[in-house]
PDBQT receptor file of N, H, CA, C and O in Angstrom, charges set to zero:
ATOM      1  N   UNK A   1      23.887-110.752-276.455  1.00  0.00    +0.000 N 
ATOM      2  CA  UNK A   1      23.335-111.111-275.156  1.00  0.00    +0.000 C 
ATOM      3  C   UNK A   1      22.987-112.629-275.068  1.00  0.00    +0.000 C 
ATOM      4  O   UNK A   1      22.603-113.168-274.031  1.00  0.00    +0.000 OA
ATOM      5  N   UNK A   2      23.157-113.250-276.236  1.00  0.00    +0.000 N 
ATOM      6  H   UNK A   2      23.469-112.812-277.080  1.00  0.00    +0.000 HD
ATOM      7  CA  UNK A   2      22.861-114.706-276.231  1.00  0.00    +0.000 C 
ATOM      8  C   UNK A   2      24.170-115.449-276.448  1.00  0.00    +0.000 C 
ATOM      9  O   UNK A   2      25.154-114.915-276.959  1.00  0.00    +0.000 OA
ATOM     10  N   UNK A   3      24.126-116.729-276.026  1.00  0.00    +0.000 N 
ATOM     11  H   UNK A   3      23.326-117.163-275.611  1.00  0.00    +0.000 HD
ATOM     12  CA  UNK A   3      25.271-117.585-276.245  1.00  0.00    +0.000 C 
ATOM     13  C   UNK A   3      25.378-117.931-277.755  1.00  0.00    +0.000 C 
ATOM     14  O   UNK A   3      24.586-117.488-278.587  1.00  0.00    +0.000 OA
ATOM     15  N   UNK A   4      26.376-118.724-278.035  1.00  0.00    +0.000 N 
ATOM     16  H   UNK A   4      27.019-119.084-277.359  1.00  0.00    +0.000 HD
ATOM     17  CA  UNK A   4      26.583-119.097-279.454  1.00  0.00    +0.000 C 
ATOM     18  C   UNK A   4      25.464-119.963-279.973  1.00  0.00    +0.000 C 
ATOM     19  O   UNK A   4      25.261-120.047-281.185  1.00  0.00    +0.000 OA
ATOM     20  N   UNK A   5      24.720-120.624-279.070  1.00  0.00    +0.000 N 
ATOM     21  H   UNK A   5      24.885-120.557-278.086  1.00  0.00    +0.000 HD
ATOM     22  CA  UNK A   5      23.632-121.522-279.479  1.00  0.00    +0.000 C 
ATOM     23  C   UNK A   5      22.283-120.729-279.739  1.00  0.00    +0.000 C 
ATOM     24  O   UNK A   5      21.277-121.292-280.173  1.00  0.00    +0.000 OA
ATOM     25  N   UNK A   6      22.343-119.368-279.436  1.00  0.00    +0.000 N 
ATOM     26  H   UNK A   6      23.159-118.911-279.084  1.00  0.00    +0.000 HD
ATOM     27  CA  UNK A   6      21.214-118.458-279.621  1.00  0.00    +0.000 C 
ATOM     28  C   UNK A   6      19.956-118.882-278.880  1.00  0.00    +0.000 C 
ATOM     29  O   UNK A   6      18.840-118.481-279.210  1.00  0.00    +0.000 OA
ATOM     30  N   UNK A   7      20.185-119.722-277.851  1.00  0.00    +0.000 N 
ATOM     31  H   UNK A   7      21.092-120.047-277.583  1.00  0.00    +0.000 HD
ATOM     32  CA  UNK A   7      19.042-120.167-276.999  1.00  0.00    +0.000 C 
ATOM     33  C   UNK A   7      19.283-119.634-275.597  1.00  0.00    +0.000 C 
ATOM     34  O   UNK A   7      18.322-119.149-275.001  1.00  0.00    +0.000 OA
ATOM     35  N   UNK A   8      20.425-119.676-275.040  1.00  0.00    +0.000 N 
ATOM     36  H   UNK A   8      21.206-120.071-275.524  1.00  0.00    +0.000 HD
ATOM     37  CA  UNK A   8      20.730-119.326-273.692  1.00  0.00    +0.000 C 
ATOM     38  C   UNK A   8      21.325-117.908-273.652  1.00  0.00    +0.000 C 
ATOM     39  O   UNK A   8      21.973-117.456-274.596  1.00  0.00    +0.000 OA
ATOM     40  N   UNK A   9      21.092-117.264-272.583  1.00  0.00    +0.000 N 
ATOM     41  H   UNK A   9      20.566-117.631-271.816  1.00  0.00    +0.000 HD
ATOM     42  CA  UNK A   9      21.693-115.956-272.364  1.00  0.00    +0.000 C 
ATOM     43  C   UNK A   9      23.139-116.058-271.938  1.00  0.00    +0.000 C 
ATOM     44  O   UNK A   9      23.524-116.994-271.236  1.00  0.00    +0.000 OA
ATOM     45  N   UNK A  10      23.967-115.067-272.374  1.00  0.00    +0.000 N 
ATOM     46  H   UNK A  10      23.654-114.307-272.944  1.00  0.00    +0.000 HD
ATOM     47  CA  UNK A  10      25.308-115.024-271.884  1.00  0.00    +0.000 C 
ATOM     48  C   UNK A  10      25.278-114.261-270.593  1.00  0.00    +0.000 C 
ATOM     49  O   UNK A  10      24.209-113.862-270.132  1.00  0.00    +0.000 OA
ATOM     50  N   UNK A  11      26.473-114.040-269.975  1.00  0.00    +0.000 N 
ATOM     51  H   UNK A  11      27.342-114.364-270.350  1.00  0.00    +0.000 HD
ATOM     52  CA  UNK A  11      26.497-113.313-268.716  1.00  0.00    +0.000 C 
ATOM     53  C   UNK A  11      25.799-111.949-268.758  1.00  0.00    +0.000 C 
ATOM     54  O   UNK A  11      24.986-111.604-267.899  1.00  0.00    +0.000 OA
ATOM     55  N   UNK A  12      26.161-111.190-269.806  1.00  0.00    +0.000 N 
ATOM     56  H   UNK A  12      26.820-111.471-270.504  1.00  0.00    +0.000 HD
ATOM     57  CA  UNK A  12      25.593-109.853-269.921  1.00  0.00    +0.000 C 
ATOM     58  C   UNK A  12      24.047-109.912-270.128  1.00  0.00    +0.000 C 
ATOM     59  O   UNK A  12      23.318-109.113-269.541  1.00  0.00    +0.000 OA
ATOM     60  N   UNK A  13      23.572-110.833-270.941  1.00  0.00    +0.000 N 
ATOM     61  H   UNK A  13      24.165-111.482-271.418  1.00  0.00    +0.000 HD
ATOM     62  CA  UNK A  13      22.130-111.008-271.179  1.00  0.00    +0.000 C 
ATOM     63  C   UNK A  13      21.377-111.372-269.923  1.00  0.00    +0.000 C 
ATOM     64  O   UNK A  13      20.290-110.873-269.628  1.00  0.00    +0.000 OA
ATOM     65  N   UNK A  14      22.035-112.295-269.180  1.00  0.00    +0.000 N 
ATOM     66  H   UNK A  14      22.918-112.700-269.419  1.00  0.00    +0.000 HD
ATOM     67  CA  UNK A  14      21.436-112.732-267.918  1.00  0.00    +0.000 C 
ATOM     68  C   UNK A  14      21.195-111.576-266.949  1.00  0.00    +0.000 C 
ATOM     69  O   UNK A  14      20.142-111.474-266.318  1.00  0.00    +0.000 OA
ATOM     70  N   UNK A  15      22.212-110.700-266.851  1.00  0.00    +0.000 N 
ATOM     71  H   UNK A  15      23.067-110.782-267.364  1.00  0.00    +0.000 HD
ATOM     72  CA  UNK A  15      22.125-109.576-265.975  1.00  0.00    +0.000 C 
ATOM     73  C   UNK A  15      20.992-108.578-266.426  1.00  0.00    +0.000 C 
ATOM     74  O   UNK A  15      20.266-108.042-265.589  1.00  0.00    +0.000 OA
ATOM     75  N   UNK A  16      20.869-108.358-267.717  1.00  0.00    +0.000 N 
ATOM     76  H   UNK A  16      21.458-108.793-268.397  1.00  0.00    +0.000 HD
ATOM     77  CA  UNK A  16      19.857-107.460-268.238  1.00  0.00    +0.000 C 
ATOM     78  C   UNK A  16      18.443-108.079-267.939  1.00  0.00    +0.000 C 
ATOM     79  O   UNK A  16      17.546-107.362-267.494  1.00  0.00    +0.000 OA
ATOM     80  N   UNK A  17      18.266-109.313-268.166  1.00  0.00    +0.000 N 
ATOM     81  H   UNK A  17      18.995-109.895-268.527  1.00  0.00    +0.000 HD
ATOM     82  CA  UNK A  17      17.004-109.920-267.932  1.00  0.00    +0.000 C 
ATOM     83  C   UNK A  17      16.637-109.965-266.431  1.00  0.00    +0.000 C 
ATOM     84  O   UNK A  17      15.491-109.707-266.064  1.00  0.00    +0.000 OA
ATOM     85  N   UNK A  18      17.640-110.301-265.555  1.00  0.00    +0.000 N 
ATOM     86  H   UNK A  18      18.571-110.511-265.854  1.00  0.00    +0.000 HD
ATOM     87  CA  UNK A  18      17.443-110.298-264.150  1.00  0.00    +0.000 C 
ATOM     88  C   UNK A  18      17.078-108.918-263.616  1.00  0.00    +0.000 C 
ATOM     89  O   UNK A  18      16.215-108.782-262.749  1.00  0.00    +0.000 OA
ATOM     90  N   UNK A  19      17.740-107.913-264.140  1.00  0.00    +0.000 N 
ATOM     91  H   UNK A  19      18.441-108.024-264.845  1.00  0.00    +0.000 HD
ATOM     92  CA  UNK A  19      17.461-106.582-263.701  1.00  0.00    +0.000 C 
ATOM     93  C   UNK A  19      16.043-106.101-264.128  1.00  0.00    +0.000 C 
ATOM     94  O   UNK A  19      15.353-105.418-263.371  1.00  0.00    +0.000 OA
ATOM     95  N   UNK A  20      15.650-106.469-265.319  1.00  0.00    +0.000 N 
ATOM     96  H   UNK A  20      16.210-107.025-265.934  1.00  0.00    +0.000 HD
ATOM     97  CA  UNK A  20      14.273-106.132-265.812  1.00  0.00    +0.000 C 
ATOM     98  C   UNK A  20      13.222-106.819-265.005  1.00  0.00    +0.000 C 
ATOM     99  O   UNK A  20      12.213-106.206-264.658  1.00  0.00    +0.000 OA
ATOM    100  N   UNK A  21      13.425-108.083-264.690  1.00  0.00    +0.000 N 
ATOM    101  H   UNK A  21      14.245-108.581-264.972  1.00  0.00    +0.000 HD
ATOM    102  CA  UNK A  21      12.410-108.799-263.939  1.00  0.00    +0.000 C 
ATOM    103  C   UNK A  21      12.347-108.190-262.487  1.00  0.00    +0.000 C 
ATOM    104  O   UNK A  21      11.269-107.961-261.939  1.00  0.00    +0.000 OA
ATOM    105  N   UNK A  22      13.473-107.959-261.943  1.00  0.00    +0.000 N 
ATOM    106  H   UNK A  22      14.349-108.145-262.389  1.00  0.00    +0.000 HD
ATOM    107  CA  UNK A  22      13.524-107.447-260.562  1.00  0.00    +0.000 C 
ATOM    108  C   UNK A  22      12.789-106.055-260.489  1.00  0.00    +0.000 C 
ATOM    109  O   UNK A  22      11.999-105.797-259.581  1.00  0.00    +0.000 OA
ATOM    110  N   UNK A  23      13.084-105.212-261.457  1.00  0.00    +0.000 N 
ATOM    111  H   UNK A  23      13.726-105.422-262.194  1.00  0.00    +0.000 HD
ATOM    112  CA  UNK A  23      12.454-103.922-261.488  1.00  0.00    +0.000 C 
ATOM    113  C   UNK A  23      10.974-103.992-261.669  1.00  0.00    +0.000 C 
ATOM    114  O   UNK A  23      10.253-103.194-261.071  1.00  0.00    +0.000 OA
ATOM    115  N   UNK A  24      10.491-104.892-262.450  1.00  0.00    +0.000 N 
ATOM    116  H   UNK A  24      11.078-105.540-262.936  1.00  0.00    +0.000 HD
ATOM    117  CA  UNK A  24       9.077-105.115-262.663  1.00  0.00    +0.000 C 
ATOM    118  C   UNK A  24       8.382-105.572-261.366  1.00  0.00    +0.000 C 
ATOM    119  O   UNK A  24       7.329-105.061-260.984  1.00  0.00    +0.000 OA
ATOM    120  N   UNK A  25       9.005-106.539-260.720  1.00  0.00    +0.000 N 
ATOM    121  H   UNK A  25       9.860-106.954-261.030  1.00  0.00    +0.000 HD
ATOM    122  CA  UNK A  25       8.462-107.034-259.397  1.00  0.00    +0.000 C 
ATOM    123  C   UNK A  25       8.453-105.926-258.381  1.00  0.00    +0.000 C 
ATOM    124  O   UNK A  25       7.468-105.727-257.671  1.00  0.00    +0.000 OA
ATOM    125  N   UNK A  26       9.552-105.205-258.310  1.00  0.00    +0.000 N 
ATOM    126  H   UNK A  26      10.353-105.367-258.887  1.00  0.00    +0.000 HD
ATOM    127  CA  UNK A  26       9.630-104.096-257.299  1.00  0.00    +0.000 C 
ATOM    128  C   UNK A  26       8.538-103.002-257.611  1.00  0.00    +0.000 C 
ATOM    129  O   UNK A  26       7.908-102.475-256.694  1.00  0.00    +0.000 OA
ATOM    130  N   UNK A  27       8.346-102.695-258.862  1.00  0.00    +0.000 N 
ATOM    131  H   UNK A  27       8.857-103.123-259.607  1.00  0.00    +0.000 HD
ATOM    132  CA  UNK A  27       7.331-101.690-259.190  1.00  0.00    +0.000 C 
ATOM    133  C   UNK A  27       5.955-102.137-258.809  1.00  0.00    +0.000 C 
ATOM    134  O   UNK A  27       5.187-101.329-258.288  1.00  0.00    +0.000 OA
ATOM    135  N   UNK A  28       5.596-103.375-259.035  1.00  0.00    +0.000 N 
ATOM    136  H   UNK A  28       6.220-104.032-259.458  1.00  0.00    +0.000 HD
ATOM    137  CA  UNK A  28       4.307-103.892-258.605  1.00  0.00    +0.000 C 
ATOM    138  C   UNK A  28       4.199-103.954-257.120  1.00  0.00    +0.000 C 
ATOM    139  O   UNK A  28       3.132-103.662-256.580  1.00  0.00    +0.000 OA
ATOM    140  N   UNK A  29       5.212-104.306-256.449  1.00  0.00    +0.000 N 
ATOM    141  H   UNK A  29       6.078-104.543-256.887  1.00  0.00    +0.000 HD
ATOM    142  CA  UNK A  29       5.252-104.318-254.970  1.00  0.00    +0.000 C 
ATOM    143  C   UNK A  29       4.950-102.976-254.438  1.00  0.00    +0.000 C 
ATOM    144  O   UNK A  29       4.137-102.848-253.523  1.00  0.00    +0.000 OA
ATOM    145  N   UNK A  30       5.584-101.931-254.981  1.00  0.00    +0.000 N 
ATOM    146  H   UNK A  30       6.245-102.035-255.724  1.00  0.00    +0.000 HD
ATOM    147  CA  UNK A  30       5.396-100.555-254.523  1.00  0.00    +0.000 C 
ATOM    148  C   UNK A  30       3.926-100.121-254.726  1.00  0.00    +0.000 C 
ATOM    149  O   UNK A  30       3.364 -99.414-253.889  1.00  0.00    +0.000 OA
ATOM    150  N   UNK A  31       3.325-100.544-255.824  1.00  0.00    +0.000 N 
ATOM    151  H   UNK A  31       3.782-101.119-256.503  1.00  0.00    +0.000 HD
ATOM    152  CA  UNK A  31       1.956-100.256-256.110  1.00  0.00    +0.000 C 
ATOM    153  C   UNK A  31       1.031-100.830-255.017  1.00  0.00    +0.000 C 
ATOM    154  O   UNK A  31       0.128-100.153-254.525  1.00  0.00    +0.000 OA
ATOM    155  N   UNK A  32       1.277-102.059-254.667  1.00  0.00    +0.000 N 
ATOM    156  H   UNK A  32       2.010-102.610-255.067  1.00  0.00    +0.000 HD
ATOM    157  CA  UNK A  32       0.482-102.742-253.629  1.00  0.00    +0.000 C 
ATOM    158  C   UNK A  32       0.745-102.152-252.268  1.00  0.00    +0.000 C 
ATOM    159  O   UNK A  32      -0.190-101.923-251.500  1.00  0.00    +0.000 OA
ATOM    160  N   UNK A  33       1.971-101.908-251.960  1.00  0.00    +0.000 N 
ATOM    161  H   UNK A  33       2.731-102.094-252.583  1.00  0.00    +0.000 HD
ATOM    162  CA  UNK A  33       2.366-101.371-250.683  1.00  0.00    +0.000 C 
ATOM    163  C   UNK A  33       1.689-100.000-250.367  1.00  0.00    +0.000 C 
ATOM    164  O   UNK A  33       1.412 -99.664-249.216  1.00  0.00    +0.000 OA
ATOM    165  N   UNK A  34       1.440 -99.230-251.465  1.00  0.00    +0.000 N 
ATOM    166  H   UNK A  34       1.665 -99.503-252.400  1.00  0.00    +0.000 HD
ATOM    167  CA  UNK A  34       0.951 -97.838-251.226  1.00  0.00    +0.000 C 
ATOM    168  C   UNK A  34      -0.605 -97.830-251.316  1.00  0.00    +0.000 C 
ATOM    169  O   UNK A  34      -1.202 -96.766-251.152  1.00  0.00    +0.000 OA
ATOM    170  N   UNK A  35      -1.257 -98.952-251.566  1.00  0.00    +0.000 N 
ATOM    171  H   UNK A  35      -0.772 -99.816-251.700  1.00  0.00    +0.000 HD
ATOM    172  CA  UNK A  35      -2.693 -98.955-251.625  1.00  0.00    +0.000 C 
ATOM    173  C   UNK A  35      -3.255 -99.089-250.209  1.00  0.00    +0.000 C 
ATOM    174  O   UNK A  35      -2.661 -99.731-249.343  1.00  0.00    +0.000 OA
ATOM    175  N   UNK A  36      -4.402 -98.473-250.002  1.00  0.00    +0.000 N 
ATOM    176  H   UNK A  36      -4.884 -97.951-250.706  1.00  0.00    +0.000 HD
ATOM    177  CA  UNK A  36      -5.101 -98.648-248.709  1.00  0.00    +0.000 C 
ATOM    178  C   UNK A  36      -5.486-100.148-248.533  1.00  0.00    +0.000 C 
ATOM    179  O   UNK A  36      -5.839-100.811-249.509  1.00  0.00    +0.000 OA
ATOM    180  N   UNK A  37      -5.417-100.662-247.311  1.00  0.00    +0.000 N 
ATOM    181  H   UNK A  37      -5.131-100.123-246.518  1.00  0.00    +0.000 HD
ATOM    182  CA  UNK A  37      -5.746-102.052-247.088  1.00  0.00    +0.000 C 
ATOM    183  C   UNK A  37      -7.117-102.449-247.490  1.00  0.00    +0.000 C 
ATOM    184  O   UNK A  37      -7.298-103.580-247.941  1.00  0.00    +0.000 OA
ATOM    185  N   UNK A  38      -8.160-101.557-247.353  1.00  0.00    +0.000 N 
ATOM    186  H   UNK A  38      -8.013-100.638-246.986  1.00  0.00    +0.000 HD
ATOM    187  CA  UNK A  38      -9.513-101.901-247.810  1.00  0.00    +0.000 C 
ATOM    188  C   UNK A  38      -9.527-102.210-249.312  1.00  0.00    +0.000 C 
ATOM    189  O   UNK A  38     -10.205-103.134-249.760  1.00  0.00    +0.000 OA
ATOM    190  N   UNK A  39      -8.788-101.443-250.055  1.00  0.00    +0.000 N 
ATOM    191  H   UNK A  39      -8.238-100.692-249.690  1.00  0.00    +0.000 HD
ATOM    192  CA  UNK A  39      -8.804-101.679-251.531  1.00  0.00    +0.000 C 
ATOM    193  C   UNK A  39      -8.141-103.019-251.852  1.00  0.00    +0.000 C 
ATOM    194  O   UNK A  39      -8.569-103.718-252.771  1.00  0.00    +0.000 OA
ATOM    195  N   UNK A  40      -7.134-103.369-251.122  1.00  0.00    +0.000 N 
ATOM    196  H   UNK A  40      -6.787-102.801-250.375  1.00  0.00    +0.000 HD
ATOM    197  CA  UNK A  40      -6.446-104.690-251.404  1.00  0.00    +0.000 C 
ATOM    198  C   UNK A  40      -7.447-105.858-251.068  1.00  0.00    +0.000 C 
ATOM    199  O   UNK A  40      -7.527-106.848-251.795  1.00  0.00    +0.000 OA
ATOM    200  N   UNK A  41      -8.176-105.704-249.977  1.00  0.00    +0.000 N 
ATOM    201  H   UNK A  41      -8.111-104.900-249.386  1.00  0.00    +0.000 HD
ATOM    202  CA  UNK A  41      -9.110-106.750-249.578  1.00  0.00    +0.000 C 
ATOM    203  C   UNK A  41     -10.230-106.901-250.624  1.00  0.00    +0.000 C 
ATOM    204  O   UNK A  41     -10.627-108.018-250.955  1.00  0.00    +0.000 OA
ATOM    205  N   UNK A  42     -10.730-105.776-251.135  1.00  0.00    +0.000 N 
ATOM    206  H   UNK A  42     -10.408-104.868-250.866  1.00  0.00    +0.000 HD
ATOM    207  CA  UNK A  42     -11.747-105.848-252.146  1.00  0.00    +0.000 C 
ATOM    208  C   UNK A  42     -11.249-106.620-253.387  1.00  0.00    +0.000 C 
ATOM    209  O   UNK A  42     -11.984-107.427-253.956  1.00  0.00    +0.000 OA
ATOM    210  N   UNK A  43     -10.010-106.366-253.793  1.00  0.00    +0.000 N 
ATOM    211  H   UNK A  43      -9.412-105.711-253.331  1.00  0.00    +0.000 HD
ATOM    212  CA  UNK A  43      -9.467-107.005-254.982  1.00  0.00    +0.000 C 
ATOM    213  C   UNK A  43      -9.352-108.487-254.697  1.00  0.00    +0.000 C 
ATOM    214  O   UNK A  43      -9.674-109.286-255.576  1.00  0.00    +0.000 OA
ATOM    215  N   UNK A  44      -8.911-108.904-253.514  1.00  0.00    +0.000 N 
ATOM    216  H   UNK A  44      -8.650-108.256-252.800  1.00  0.00    +0.000 HD
ATOM    217  CA  UNK A  44      -8.753-110.305-253.177  1.00  0.00    +0.000 C 
ATOM    218  C   UNK A  44     -10.112-111.080-253.163  1.00  0.00    +0.000 C 
ATOM    219  O   UNK A  44     -10.206-112.256-253.515  1.00  0.00    +0.000 OA
ATOM    220  N   UNK A  45     -11.105-110.350-252.747  1.00  0.00    +0.000 N 
ATOM    221  H   UNK A  45     -11.029-109.395-252.462  1.00  0.00    +0.000 HD
ATOM    222  CA  UNK A  45     -12.465-110.995-252.708  1.00  0.00    +0.000 C 
ATOM    223  C   UNK A  45     -13.093-111.218-254.049  1.00  0.00    +0.000 C 
ATOM    224  O   UNK A  45     -13.995-112.046-254.179  1.00  0.00    +0.000 OA
ATOM    225  N   UNK A  46     -12.611-110.452-255.122  1.00  0.00    +0.000 N 
ATOM    226  H   UNK A  46     -11.879-109.780-255.017  1.00  0.00    +0.000 HD
ATOM    227  CA  UNK A  46     -13.175-110.568-256.405  1.00  0.00    +0.000 C 
ATOM    228  C   UNK A  46     -12.719-111.906-257.101  1.00  0.00    +0.000 C 
ATOM    229  O   UNK A  46     -13.423-112.428-257.966  1.00  0.00    +0.000 OA
ATOM    230  N   UNK A  47     -11.557-112.424-256.708  1.00  0.00    +0.000 N 
ATOM    231  H   UNK A  47     -10.985-112.000-256.006  1.00  0.00    +0.000 HD
ATOM    232  CA  UNK A  47     -10.993-113.656-257.355  1.00  0.00    +0.000 C 
ATOM    233  C   UNK A  47     -11.713-114.867-256.858  1.00  0.00    +0.000 C 
ATOM    234  O   UNK A  47     -11.400-115.984-257.269  1.00  0.00    +0.000 OA
TER     235      UNK A  47
């Protein structure tokens, strides 16, 4: 999944990494989307 230089991803590796990142973002989005709005506001005020 790496190029010959062992630093850059090859085509297959890029697809695996992109899919993993996308799934992680999508999972977190679903968590936020399903939370009640009051709970989201409380979390934002803590920061």
